HTML snippet that shows the backbone in 3Dmol.js (N, CA, C, O; Angstrom):
<script src="https://3Dmol.org/build/3Dmol-min.js"></script>
<div id="view" style="width:600px;height:400px;position:relative"></div>
<script>
const pdb = `
ATOM      1  N   MET A   1     -55.789 -49.627-239.267  1.00  0.00           N
ATOM      2  CA  MET A   1     -55.307 -48.270-239.247  1.00  0.00           C
ATOM      3  C   MET A   1     -52.826 -49.229-239.186  1.00  0.00           C
ATOM      4  O   MET A   1     -52.379 -50.351-238.947  1.00  0.00           O
ATOM      5  N   GLU A   2     -52.405 -48.349-239.427  1.00  0.00           N
ATOM      6  CA  GLU A   2     -51.356 -49.028-239.363  1.00  0.00           C
ATOM      7  C   GLU A   2     -50.932 -48.986-238.180  1.00  0.00           C
ATOM      8  O   GLU A   2     -51.050 -48.160-237.276  1.00  0.00           O
ATOM      9  N   THR A   3     -50.104 -50.575-238.334  1.00  0.00           N
ATOM     10  CA  THR A   3     -49.095 -50.462-236.729  1.00  0.00           C
ATOM     11  C   THR A   3     -46.854 -49.732-236.818  1.00  0.00           C
ATOM     12  O   THR A   3     -45.989 -49.095-237.419  1.00  0.00           O
ATOM     13  N   SER A   4     -47.097 -50.275-236.070  1.00  0.00           N
ATOM     14  CA  SER A   4     -45.654 -49.209-235.831  1.00  0.00           C
ATOM     15  C   SER A   4     -44.719 -50.051-236.254  1.00  0.00           C
ATOM     16  O   SER A   4     -43.646 -49.658-235.796  1.00  0.00           O
ATOM     17  N   GLY A   5     -44.515 -51.416-237.167  1.00  0.00           N
ATOM     18  CA  GLY A   5     -44.157 -52.838-237.788  1.00  0.00           C
ATOM     19  C   GLY A   5     -44.340 -51.821-239.391  1.00  0.00           C
ATOM     20  O   GLY A   5     -43.263 -51.433-239.845  1.00  0.00           O
ATOM     21  N   GLU A   6     -45.179 -51.554-239.920  1.00  0.00           N
ATOM     22  CA  GLU A   6     -45.689 -51.206-241.240  1.00  0.00           C
ATOM     23  C   GLU A   6     -45.416 -49.544-241.220  1.00  0.00           C
ATOM     24  O   GLU A   6     -45.711 -48.989-242.279  1.00  0.00           O
ATOM     25  N   ARG A   7     -44.965 -48.802-240.300  1.00  0.00           N
ATOM     26  CA  ARG A   7     -44.512 -47.301-240.503  1.00  0.00           C
ATOM     27  C   ARG A   7     -43.167 -47.820-240.610  1.00  0.00           C
ATOM     28  O   ARG A   7     -42.769 -47.696-241.768  1.00  0.00           O
ATOM     29  N   MET A   8     -42.314 -48.353-239.845  1.00  0.00           N
ATOM     30  CA  MET A   8     -41.250 -48.552-239.714  1.00  0.00           C
ATOM     31  C   MET A   8     -40.945 -49.171-241.434  1.00  0.00           C
ATOM     32  O   MET A   8     -40.579 -48.453-242.365  1.00  0.00           O
ATOM     33  N   ALA A   9     -41.189 -50.537-241.506  1.00  0.00           N
ATOM     34  CA  ALA A   9     -41.007 -51.001-243.183  1.00  0.00           C
ATOM     35  C   ALA A   9     -41.732 -49.814-244.109  1.00  0.00           C
ATOM     36  O   ALA A   9     -41.467 -49.956-245.302  1.00  0.00           O
ATOM     37  N   ALA A  10     -42.406 -48.918-243.873  1.00  0.00           N
ATOM     38  CA  ALA A  10     -42.304 -48.064-245.240  1.00  0.00           C
ATOM     39  C   ALA A  10     -40.976 -46.801-245.275  1.00  0.00           C
ATOM     40  O   ALA A  10     -40.486 -46.327-246.300  1.00  0.00           O
ATOM     41  N   GLU A  11     -40.517 -46.381-243.531  1.00  0.00           N
ATOM     42  CA  GLU A  11     -39.620 -45.591-243.492  1.00  0.00           C
ATOM     43  C   GLU A  11     -38.410 -46.199-243.997  1.00  0.00           C
ATOM     44  O   GLU A  11     -37.432 -45.536-244.341  1.00  0.00           O
ATOM     45  N   ASP A  12     -38.494 -47.841-244.056  1.00  0.00           N
ATOM     46  CA  ASP A  12     -36.893 -48.503-244.487  1.00  0.00           C
ATOM     47  C   ASP A  12     -36.761 -48.226-246.102  1.00  0.00           C
ATOM     48  O   ASP A  12     -35.707 -47.867-246.627  1.00  0.00           O
ATOM     49  N   HIS A  13     -38.181 -48.481-246.920  1.00  0.00           N
ATOM     50  CA  HIS A  13     -38.165 -47.684-247.888  1.00  0.00           C
ATOM     51  C   HIS A  13     -37.754 -45.915-248.318  1.00  0.00           C
ATOM     52  O   HIS A  13     -37.731 -45.412-249.442  1.00  0.00           O
ATOM     53  N   ARG A  14     -37.499 -45.347-247.149  1.00  0.00           N
ATOM     54  CA  ARG A  14     -37.406 -43.901-247.492  1.00  0.00           C
ATOM     55  C   ARG A  14     -35.871 -43.874-248.266  1.00  0.00           C
ATOM     56  O   ARG A  14     -35.102 -44.826-248.398  1.00  0.00           O
ATOM     57  N   LYS A  15     -35.717 -42.665-248.665  1.00  0.00           N
ATOM     58  CA  LYS A  15     -34.177 -42.191-249.237  1.00  0.00           C
ATOM     59  C   LYS A  15     -34.644 -40.506-248.907  1.00  0.00           C
ATOM     60  O   LYS A  15     -35.635 -39.777-248.947  1.00  0.00           O
ATOM     61  N   LYS A  16     -33.454 -40.481-248.625  1.00  0.00           N
ATOM     62  CA  LYS A  16     -33.094 -38.684-248.828  1.00  0.00           C
ATOM     63  C   LYS A  16     -32.944 -38.009-249.905  1.00  0.00           C
ATOM     64  O   LYS A  16     -32.055 -38.557-250.557  1.00  0.00           O
ATOM     65  N   LEU A  17     -33.364 -37.061-250.466  1.00  0.00           N
ATOM     66  CA  LEU A  17     -33.109 -36.749-251.845  1.00  0.00           C
ATOM     67  C   LEU A  17     -32.802 -34.965-251.856  1.00  0.00           C
ATOM     68  O   LEU A  17     -33.554 -34.094-251.418  1.00  0.00           O
ATOM     69  N   THR A  18     -31.934 -34.852-252.274  1.00  0.00           N
ATOM     70  CA  THR A  18     -31.821 -33.496-252.412  1.00  0.00           C
ATOM     71  C   THR A  18     -32.522 -33.329-254.380  1.00  0.00           C
ATOM     72  O   THR A  18     -32.440 -34.239-255.206  1.00  0.00           O
ATOM     73  N   ILE A  19     -32.963 -32.339-254.566  1.00  0.00           N
ATOM     74  CA  ILE A  19     -32.778 -32.727-256.223  1.00  0.00           C
ATOM     75  C   ILE A  19     -33.014 -30.978-256.530  1.00  0.00           C
ATOM     76  O   ILE A  19     -33.957 -30.294-256.131  1.00  0.00           O
ATOM     77  N   PHE A  20     -31.913 -30.566-257.309  1.00  0.00           N
ATOM     78  CA  PHE A  20     -31.872 -28.893-258.215  1.00  0.00           C
ATOM     79  C   PHE A  20     -32.996 -29.437-259.351  1.00  0.00           C
ATOM     80  O   PHE A  20     -33.096 -30.416-260.090  1.00  0.00           O
ATOM     81  N   ALA A  21     -33.776 -28.230-259.058  1.00  0.00           N
ATOM     82  CA  ALA A  21     -34.808 -28.082-260.491  1.00  0.00           C
ATOM     83  C   ALA A  21     -35.337 -26.513-260.515  1.00  0.00           C
ATOM     84  O   ALA A  21     -35.966 -25.934-259.629  1.00  0.00           O
ATOM     85  N   ASN A  22     -34.813 -25.905-262.030  1.00  0.00           N
ATOM     86  CA  ASN A  22     -35.380 -24.570-262.462  1.00  0.00           C
ATOM     87  C   ASN A  22     -34.901 -23.226-261.164  1.00  0.00           C
ATOM     88  O   ASN A  22     -35.670 -22.285-260.972  1.00  0.00           O
ATOM     89  N   GLY A  23     -33.360 -23.366-260.267  1.00  0.00           N
ATOM     90  CA  GLY A  23     -33.264 -22.179-259.971  1.00  0.00           C
ATOM     91  C   GLY A  23     -33.381 -22.927-258.372  1.00  0.00           C
ATOM     92  O   GLY A  23     -32.758 -22.396-257.454  1.00  0.00           O
ATOM     93  N   PHE A  24     -34.296 -24.308-258.077  1.00  0.00           N
ATOM     94  CA  PHE A  24     -34.584 -24.341-256.751  1.00  0.00           C
ATOM     95  C   PHE A  24     -34.161 -25.638-256.037  1.00  0.00           C
ATOM     96  O   PHE A  24     -34.499 -26.714-256.531  1.00  0.00           O
ATOM     97  N   ARG A  25     -33.563 -25.603-255.097  1.00  0.00           N
ATOM     98  CA  ARG A  25     -33.380 -26.722-254.223  1.00  0.00           C
ATOM     99  C   ARG A  25     -34.469 -27.427-253.056  1.00  0.00           C
ATOM    100  O   ARG A  25     -35.149 -27.047-252.103  1.00  0.00           O
ATOM    101  N   ILE A  26     -34.179 -28.629-253.747  1.00  0.00           N
ATOM    102  CA  ILE A  26     -35.978 -29.537-252.956  1.00  0.00           C
ATOM    103  C   ILE A  26     -35.336 -30.490-251.862  1.00  0.00           C
ATOM    104  O   ILE A  26     -34.283 -31.093-252.072  1.00  0.00           O
ATOM    105  N   LYS A  27     -35.746 -30.541-251.185  1.00  0.00           N
ATOM    106  CA  LYS A  27     -34.964 -32.014-249.949  1.00  0.00           C
ATOM    107  C   LYS A  27     -36.511 -32.279-249.910  1.00  0.00           C
ATOM    108  O   LYS A  27     -37.485 -31.537-250.041  1.00  0.00           O
ATOM    109  N   GLY A  28     -36.323 -33.976-249.620  1.00  0.00           N
ATOM    110  CA  GLY A  28     -37.694 -34.579-249.352  1.00  0.00           C
ATOM    111  C   GLY A  28     -37.173 -36.244-249.190  1.00  0.00           C
ATOM    112  O   GLY A  28     -35.979 -36.433-248.957  1.00  0.00           O
ATOM    113  N   HIS A  29     -37.975 -37.268-249.303  1.00  0.00           N
ATOM    114  CA  HIS A  29     -37.867 -38.248-249.373  1.00  0.00           C
ATOM    115  C   HIS A  29     -38.532 -39.010-250.756  1.00  0.00           C
ATOM    116  O   HIS A  29     -39.667 -39.211-251.188  1.00  0.00           O
ATOM    117  N   GLY A  30     -37.532 -39.223-251.061  1.00  0.00           N
ATOM    118  CA  GLY A  30     -38.428 -40.434-251.205  1.00  0.00           C
ATOM    119  C   GLY A  30     -38.566 -42.092-250.833  1.00  0.00           C
ATOM    120  O   GLY A  30     -37.985 -42.796-250.007  1.00  0.00           O
ATOM    121  N   HIS A  31     -39.632 -42.372-251.862  1.00  0.00           N
ATOM    122  CA  HIS A  31     -40.175 -43.945-251.260  1.00  0.00           C
ATOM    123  C   HIS A  31     -39.320 -44.769-252.373  1.00  0.00           C
ATOM    124  O   HIS A  31     -39.397 -44.209-253.467  1.00  0.00           O
ATOM    125  N   MET A  32     -38.419 -46.108-252.391  1.00  0.00           N
ATOM    126  CA  MET A  32     -37.950 -46.773-253.260  1.00  0.00           C
ATOM    127  C   MET A  32     -37.887 -48.065-252.523  1.00  0.00           C
ATOM    128  O   MET A  32     -37.698 -48.382-251.349  1.00  0.00           O
ATOM    129  N   VAL A  33     -38.180 -48.879-253.968  1.00  0.00           N
ATOM    130  CA  VAL A  33     -37.893 -50.340-253.412  1.00  0.00           C
ATOM    131  C   VAL A  33     -36.741 -50.634-253.312  1.00  0.00           C
ATOM    132  O   VAL A  33     -35.800 -50.269-254.016  1.00  0.00           O
ATOM    133  N   PRO A  34     -36.751 -51.199-252.576  1.00  0.00           N
ATOM    134  CA  PRO A  34     -35.392 -51.710-251.290  1.00  0.00           C
ATOM    135  C   PRO A  34     -34.669 -52.698-252.193  1.00  0.00           C
ATOM    136  O   PRO A  34     -34.983 -53.816-252.604  1.00  0.00           O
ATOM    137  N   GLY A  35     -33.637 -51.953-252.364  1.00  0.00           N
ATOM    138  CA  GLY A  35     -32.715 -52.067-253.290  1.00  0.00           C
ATOM    139  C   GLY A  35     -32.256 -51.328-254.572  1.00  0.00           C
ATOM    140  O   GLY A  35     -31.356 -51.287-255.410  1.00  0.00           O
ATOM    141  N   SER A  36     -33.238 -50.862-254.266  1.00  0.00           N
ATOM    142  CA  SER A  36     -32.941 -50.118-256.096  1.00  0.00           C
ATOM    143  C   SER A  36     -31.880 -48.734-256.200  1.00  0.00           C
ATOM    144  O   SER A  36     -31.217 -48.280-255.268  1.00  0.00           O
ATOM    145  N   ARG A  37     -31.926 -48.267-257.479  1.00  0.00           N
ATOM    146  CA  ARG A  37     -30.992 -47.140-257.047  1.00  0.00           C
ATOM    147  C   ARG A  37     -32.101 -45.626-257.647  1.00  0.00           C
ATOM    148  O   ARG A  37     -33.075 -45.493-258.387  1.00  0.00           O
ATOM    149  N   VAL A  38     -31.022 -44.510-256.600  1.00  0.00           N
ATOM    150  CA  VAL A  38     -31.897 -43.741-257.352  1.00  0.00           C
ATOM    151  C   VAL A  38     -32.503 -42.838-259.285  1.00  0.00           C
ATOM    152  O   VAL A  38     -33.413 -42.262-259.881  1.00  0.00           O
ATOM    153  N   THR A  39     -31.071 -43.392-259.387  1.00  0.00           N
ATOM    154  CA  THR A  39     -31.994 -43.616-261.080  1.00  0.00           C
ATOM    155  C   THR A  39     -32.787 -44.206-261.192  1.00  0.00           C
ATOM    156  O   THR A  39     -33.827 -43.563-261.050  1.00  0.00           O
ATOM    157  N   ASP A  40     -33.036 -45.886-261.530  1.00  0.00           N
ATOM    158  CA  ASP A  40     -34.132 -46.290-261.369  1.00  0.00           C
ATOM    159  C   ASP A  40     -35.110 -45.899-260.647  1.00  0.00           C
ATOM    160  O   ASP A  40     -36.127 -46.387-261.139  1.00  0.00           O
ATOM    161  N   TYR A  41     -35.317 -45.387-259.898  1.00  0.00           N
ATOM    162  CA  TYR A  41     -36.771 -44.369-259.116  1.00  0.00           C
ATOM    163  C   TYR A  41     -36.545 -43.197-259.886  1.00  0.00           C
ATOM    164  O   TYR A  41     -37.608 -42.601-260.060  1.00  0.00           O
ATOM    165  N   ALA A  42     -35.441 -42.560-260.486  1.00  0.00           N
ATOM    166  CA  ALA A  42     -36.189 -41.888-261.074  1.00  0.00           C
ATOM    167  C   ALA A  42     -36.877 -42.139-262.650  1.00  0.00           C
ATOM    168  O   ALA A  42     -37.910 -41.615-263.066  1.00  0.00           O
ATOM    169  N   ASN A  43     -36.072 -43.004-263.313  1.00  0.00           N
ATOM    170  CA  ASN A  43     -36.269 -43.383-264.462  1.00  0.00           C
ATOM    171  C   ASN A  43     -37.519 -44.365-265.150  1.00  0.00           C
ATOM    172  O   ASN A  43     -37.846 -44.543-266.324  1.00  0.00           O
ATOM    173  N   ASP A  44     -38.183 -45.043-263.545  1.00  0.00           N
ATOM    174  CA  ASP A  44     -39.692 -45.013-263.537  1.00  0.00           C
ATOM    175  C   ASP A  44     -40.796 -44.649-262.981  1.00  0.00           C
ATOM    176  O   ASP A  44     -41.764 -45.368-262.737  1.00  0.00           O
ATOM    177  N   SER A  45     -40.663 -43.460-262.760  1.00  0.00           N
ATOM    178  CA  SER A  45     -41.634 -42.378-262.223  1.00  0.00           C
ATOM    179  C   SER A  45     -42.012 -41.809-263.785  1.00  0.00           C
ATOM    180  O   SER A  45     -41.400 -41.331-264.740  1.00  0.00           O
ATOM    181  N   SER A  46     -43.288 -42.135-263.462  1.00  0.00           N
ATOM    182  CA  SER A  46     -44.694 -40.726-264.541  1.00  0.00           C
ATOM    183  C   SER A  46     -43.459 -39.723-264.975  1.00  0.00           C
ATOM    184  O   SER A  46     -42.257 -39.720-265.241  1.00  0.00           O
ATOM    185  N   ALA A  47     -44.606 -38.884-264.855  1.00  0.00           N
ATOM    186  CA  ALA A  47     -44.702 -37.517-265.080  1.00  0.00           C
ATOM    187  C   ALA A  47     -43.973 -36.299-263.869  1.00  0.00           C
ATOM    188  O   ALA A  47     -43.469 -35.203-264.116  1.00  0.00           O
ATOM    189  N   PHE A  48     -44.119 -36.845-262.821  1.00  0.00           N
ATOM    190  CA  PHE A  48     -43.496 -36.564-261.346  1.00  0.00           C
ATOM    191  C   PHE A  48     -42.913 -37.332-260.499  1.00  0.00           C
ATOM    192  O   PHE A  48     -42.866 -38.558-260.598  1.00  0.00           O
ATOM    193  N   ILE A  49     -42.501 -36.767-259.743  1.00  0.00           N
ATOM    194  CA  ILE A  49     -41.266 -37.861-258.864  1.00  0.00           C
ATOM    195  C   ILE A  49     -42.412 -37.269-257.559  1.00  0.00           C
ATOM    196  O   ILE A  49     -43.075 -36.232-257.544  1.00  0.00           O
ATOM    197  N   ALA A  50     -42.321 -38.352-256.557  1.00  0.00           N
ATOM    198  CA  ALA A  50     -43.111 -37.740-255.460  1.00  0.00           C
ATOM    199  C   ALA A  50     -42.230 -37.550-254.442  1.00  0.00           C
ATOM    200  O   ALA A  50     -41.246 -38.240-254.710  1.00  0.00           O
ATOM    201  N   LEU A  51     -42.132 -37.204-253.823  1.00  0.00           N
ATOM    202  CA  LEU A  51     -41.481 -37.281-252.374  1.00  0.00           C
ATOM    203  C   LEU A  51     -42.391 -36.746-251.005  1.00  0.00           C
ATOM    204  O   LEU A  51     -43.300 -35.954-251.255  1.00  0.00           O
ATOM    205  N   THR A  52     -42.191 -37.125-249.668  1.00  0.00           N
ATOM    206  CA  THR A  52     -42.658 -36.511-248.750  1.00  0.00           C
ATOM    207  C   THR A  52     -41.942 -35.877-247.563  1.00  0.00           C
ATOM    208  O   THR A  52     -40.722 -35.942-247.714  1.00  0.00           O
ATOM    209  N   ASP A  53     -42.324 -35.272-246.403  1.00  0.00           N
ATOM    210  CA  ASP A  53     -41.213 -34.114-246.014  1.00  0.00           C
ATOM    211  C   ASP A  53     -40.412 -33.448-247.089  1.00  0.00           C
ATOM    212  O   ASP A  53     -39.389 -33.888-247.615  1.00  0.00           O
ATOM    213  N   ALA A  54     -41.044 -32.296-247.343  1.00  0.00           N
ATOM    214  CA  ALA A  54     -40.339 -31.646-248.147  1.00  0.00           C
ATOM    215  C   ALA A  54     -40.437 -30.481-248.444  1.00  0.00           C
ATOM    216  O   ALA A  54     -41.475 -29.933-248.814  1.00  0.00           O
ATOM    217  N   GLU A  55     -39.115 -29.858-248.285  1.00  0.00           N
ATOM    218  CA  GLU A  55     -38.591 -28.524-248.010  1.00  0.00           C
ATOM    219  C   GLU A  55     -38.647 -27.780-250.025  1.00  0.00           C
ATOM    220  O   GLU A  55     -38.770 -28.503-251.013  1.00  0.00           O
ATOM    221  N   VAL A  56     -38.535 -26.500-250.043  1.00  0.00           N
ATOM    222  CA  VAL A  56     -38.351 -25.535-250.737  1.00  0.00           C
ATOM    223  C   VAL A  56     -37.341 -24.685-251.134  1.00  0.00           C
ATOM    224  O   VAL A  56     -37.613 -23.508-250.896  1.00  0.00           O
ATOM    225  N   TRP A  57     -36.636 -24.806-251.478  1.00  0.00           N
ATOM    226  CA  TRP A  57     -35.438 -23.139-251.370  1.00  0.00           C
ATOM    227  C   TRP A  57     -35.019 -22.996-252.197  1.00  0.00           C
ATOM    228  O   TRP A  57     -34.724 -23.921-252.954  1.00  0.00           O
ATOM    229  N   GLU A  58     -34.732 -21.397-252.515  1.00  0.00           N
ATOM    230  CA  GLU A  58     -34.247 -20.427-253.439  1.00  0.00           C
ATOM    231  C   GLU A  58     -32.561 -20.718-253.319  1.00  0.00           C
ATOM    232  O   GLU A  58     -31.769 -20.509-252.400  1.00  0.00           O
ATOM    233  N   THR A  59     -32.422 -21.205-254.464  1.00  0.00           N
ATOM    234  CA  THR A  59     -30.811 -21.460-254.986  1.00  0.00           C
ATOM    235  C   THR A  59     -30.104 -20.464-254.676  1.00  0.00           C
ATOM    236  O   THR A  59     -29.458 -20.600-253.637  1.00  0.00           O
ATOM    237  N   GLU A  60     -29.959 -19.117-255.438  1.00  0.00           N
ATOM    238  CA  GLU A  60     -29.431 -17.702-255.492  1.00  0.00           C
ATOM    239  C   GLU A  60     -29.588 -17.273-253.822  1.00  0.00           C
ATOM    240  O   GLU A  60     -28.655 -16.812-253.163  1.00  0.00           O
ATOM    241  N   THR A  61     -30.595 -17.458-253.434  1.00  0.00           N
ATOM    242  CA  THR A  61     -30.582 -16.745-251.972  1.00  0.00           C
ATOM    243  C   THR A  61     -30.679 -17.378-250.901  1.00  0.00           C
ATOM    244  O   THR A  61     -30.580 -16.801-249.818  1.00  0.00           O
ATOM    245  N   GLY A  62     -31.013 -19.428-251.068  1.00  0.00           N
ATOM    246  CA  GLY A  62     -30.665 -19.390-249.722  1.00  0.00           C
ATOM    247  C   GLY A  62     -32.260 -19.554-249.133  1.00  0.00           C
ATOM    248  O   GLY A  62     -32.580 -20.576-248.525  1.00  0.00           O
ATOM    249  N   ARG A  63     -33.085 -18.608-249.340  1.00  0.00           N
ATOM    250  CA  ARG A  63     -34.381 -18.401-248.622  1.00  0.00           C
ATOM    251  C   ARG A  63     -35.021 -20.084-249.174  1.00  0.00           C
ATOM    252  O   ARG A  63     -35.077 -20.890-250.103  1.00  0.00           O
ATOM    253  N   LYS A  64     -35.427 -19.770-247.679  1.00  0.00           N
ATOM    254  CA  LYS A  64     -36.665 -20.912-248.012  1.00  0.00           C
ATOM    255  C   LYS A  64     -38.154 -21.087-248.319  1.00  0.00           C
ATOM    256  O   LYS A  64     -38.998 -20.820-247.464  1.00  0.00           O
ATOM    257  N   LEU A  65     -38.404 -21.433-249.258  1.00  0.00           N
ATOM    258  CA  LEU A  65     -39.881 -20.750-249.854  1.00  0.00           C
ATOM    259  C   LEU A  65     -41.666 -21.337-249.169  1.00  0.00           C
ATOM    260  O   LEU A  65     -42.778 -20.823-249.047  1.00  0.00           O
ATOM    261  N   ALA A  66     -40.897 -22.936-248.821  1.00  0.00           N
ATOM    262  CA  ALA A  66     -42.189 -23.741-248.461  1.00  0.00           C
ATOM    263  C   ALA A  66     -42.107 -25.022-247.863  1.00  0.00           C
ATOM    264  O   ALA A  66     -41.087 -25.645-248.158  1.00  0.00           O
ATOM    265  N   SER A  67     -42.955 -25.617-247.054  1.00  0.00           N
ATOM    266  CA  SER A  67     -42.395 -27.022-247.030  1.00  0.00           C
ATOM    267  C   SER A  67     -43.926 -27.494-247.025  1.00  0.00           C
ATOM    268  O   SER A  67     -44.944 -26.802-247.048  1.00  0.00           O
ATOM    269  N   ALA A  68     -43.733 -29.263-246.977  1.00  0.00           N
ATOM    270  CA  ALA A  68     -45.435 -29.730-247.356  1.00  0.00           C
ATOM    271  C   ALA A  68     -44.793 -31.360-247.107  1.00  0.00           C
ATOM    272  O   ALA A  68     -43.663 -31.845-247.159  1.00  0.00           O
ATOM    273  N   PRO A  69     -46.263 -31.928-246.793  1.00  0.00           N
ATOM    274  CA  PRO A  69     -45.406 -33.520-245.642  1.00  0.00           C
ATOM    275  C   PRO A  69     -46.113 -33.963-247.187  1.00  0.00           C
ATOM    276  O   PRO A  69     -46.333 -35.174-247.183  1.00  0.00           O
ATOM    277  N   PHE A  70     -46.534 -33.288-248.526  1.00  0.00           N
ATOM    278  CA  PHE A  70     -45.951 -34.648-250.126  1.00  0.00           C
ATOM    279  C   PHE A  70     -45.889 -33.281-250.716  1.00  0.00           C
ATOM    280  O   PHE A  70     -46.427 -32.258-250.291  1.00  0.00           O
ATOM    281  N   MET A  71     -44.961 -33.479-252.020  1.00  0.00           N
ATOM    282  CA  MET A  71     -44.743 -32.318-253.179  1.00  0.00           C
ATOM    283  C   MET A  71     -44.548 -33.741-254.039  1.00  0.00           C
ATOM    284  O   MET A  71     -44.223 -34.856-253.629  1.00  0.00           O
ATOM    285  N   ASN A  72     -44.910 -33.222-255.559  1.00  0.00           N
ATOM    286  CA  ASN A  72     -45.014 -34.031-256.899  1.00  0.00           C
ATOM    287  C   ASN A  72     -43.752 -32.894-257.355  1.00  0.00           C
ATOM    288  O   ASN A  72     -43.719 -31.755-256.890  1.00  0.00           O
ATOM    289  N   VAL A  73     -42.818 -33.381-258.266  1.00  0.00           N
ATOM    290  CA  VAL A  73     -41.677 -32.252-258.618  1.00  0.00           C
ATOM    291  C   VAL A  73     -41.380 -32.873-259.900  1.00  0.00           C
ATOM    292  O   VAL A  73     -40.954 -34.027-259.910  1.00  0.00           O
ATOM    293  N   GLY A  74     -41.533 -32.327-260.818  1.00  0.00           N
ATOM    294  CA  GLY A  74     -41.734 -32.607-262.380  1.00  0.00           C
ATOM    295  C   GLY A  74     -40.164 -32.753-262.945  1.00  0.00           C
ATOM    296  O   GLY A  74     -39.278 -31.926-263.160  1.00  0.00           O
ATOM    297  N   ARG A  75     -40.249 -34.167-263.078  1.00  0.00           N
ATOM    298  CA  ARG A  75     -39.679 -34.714-264.059  1.00  0.00           C
ATOM    299  C   ARG A  75     -39.123 -34.293-264.800  1.00  0.00           C
ATOM    300  O   ARG A  75     -38.102 -34.886-265.150  1.00  0.00           O
ATOM    301  N   ASP A  76     -39.479 -33.087-265.416  1.00  0.00           N
ATOM    302  CA  ASP A  76     -38.669 -32.719-267.090  1.00  0.00           C
ATOM    303  C   ASP A  76     -38.004 -31.692-266.436  1.00  0.00           C
ATOM    304  O   ASP A  76     -37.509 -30.983-267.312  1.00  0.00           O
ATOM    305  N   SER A  77     -37.813 -31.374-265.626  1.00  0.00           N
ATOM    306  CA  SER A  77     -37.743 -29.846-264.770  1.00  0.00           C
ATOM    307  C   SER A  77     -35.904 -30.829-264.299  1.00  0.00           C
ATOM    308  O   SER A  77     -34.743 -30.861-264.705  1.00  0.00           O
ATOM    309  N   ILE A  78     -36.402 -31.185-263.685  1.00  0.00           N
ATOM    310  CA  ILE A  78     -34.726 -32.200-262.679  1.00  0.00           C
ATOM    311  C   ILE A  78     -33.663 -31.678-263.210  1.00  0.00           C
ATOM    312  O   ILE A  78     -33.722 -31.761-264.437  1.00  0.00           O
ATOM    313  N   GLU A  79     -32.492 -31.058-262.743  1.00  0.00           N
ATOM    314  CA  GLU A  79     -31.617 -31.001-263.494  1.00  0.00           C
ATOM    315  C   GLU A  79     -30.639 -31.827-262.675  1.00  0.00           C
ATOM    316  O   GLU A  79     -29.719 -32.166-263.419  1.00  0.00           O
ATOM    317  N   ILE A  80     -30.448 -32.345-261.282  1.00  0.00           N
ATOM    318  CA  ILE A  80     -29.496 -32.957-260.421  1.00  0.00           C
ATOM    319  C   ILE A  80     -30.334 -33.689-259.679  1.00  0.00           C
ATOM    320  O   ILE A  80     -31.177 -33.130-258.978  1.00  0.00           O
ATOM    321  N   ILE A  81     -30.235 -34.834-259.721  1.00  0.00           N
ATOM    322  CA  ILE A  81     -30.599 -35.454-258.116  1.00  0.00           C
ATOM    323  C   ILE A  81     -29.236 -35.831-257.199  1.00  0.00           C
ATOM    324  O   ILE A  81     -28.178 -36.355-257.549  1.00  0.00           O
ATOM    325  N   ILE A  82     -29.618 -35.430-256.094  1.00  0.00           N
ATOM    326  CA  ILE A  82     -28.833 -36.385-254.880  1.00  0.00           C
ATOM    327  C   ILE A  82     -29.456 -37.255-253.785  1.00  0.00           C
ATOM    328  O   ILE A  82     -30.487 -37.211-253.115  1.00  0.00           O
ATOM    329  N   PRO A  83     -28.264 -38.163-253.898  1.00  0.00           N
ATOM    330  CA  PRO A  83     -29.351 -38.911-252.446  1.00  0.00           C
ATOM    331  C   PRO A  83     -28.451 -38.544-251.822  1.00  0.00           C
ATOM    332  O   PRO A  83     -27.410 -38.088-252.296  1.00  0.00           O
ATOM    333  N   GLU A  84     -28.936 -38.808-249.611  1.00  0.00           N
ATOM    334  CA  GLU A  84     -27.645 -38.608-249.086  1.00  0.00           C
ATOM    335  C   GLU A  84     -27.228 -39.762-248.473  1.00  0.00           C
ATOM    336  O   GLU A  84     -26.119 -39.813-247.941  1.00  0.00           O
TER     337      GLU A  84
END
`;
const viewer = $3Dmol.createViewer("view");
viewer.addModel(pdb, "pdb");
viewer.setStyle({}, {cartoon: {color: "spectrum"}});
viewer.zoomTo();
viewer.render();
</script>
C-alpha cells in the first residue's frame, strides 16, 4: 500500500509537459529523476515517452480527442516538447 509520503515523493518527480507530434498537442506529466532536464528525459527514453494524466488535442481544430491515466508517445513522432 502506498503511503501519502510516497505519493508526494512521486509527485515531486512529475513535470508537466506539452508535446507536439503529428498534428496533435499532448499534455501530461513526465516522471523524471529530480534535477534532470527534459532533454535528458527524452534522450534517455526508449522508443516511447511515458506520460500520466494525459490529454490529446488536435492542433488544427483545438478539439480534445482523448484522455487517459497513462499514455506512451512515440519518440520518433515528437516535434516539440515544452515543459510548463
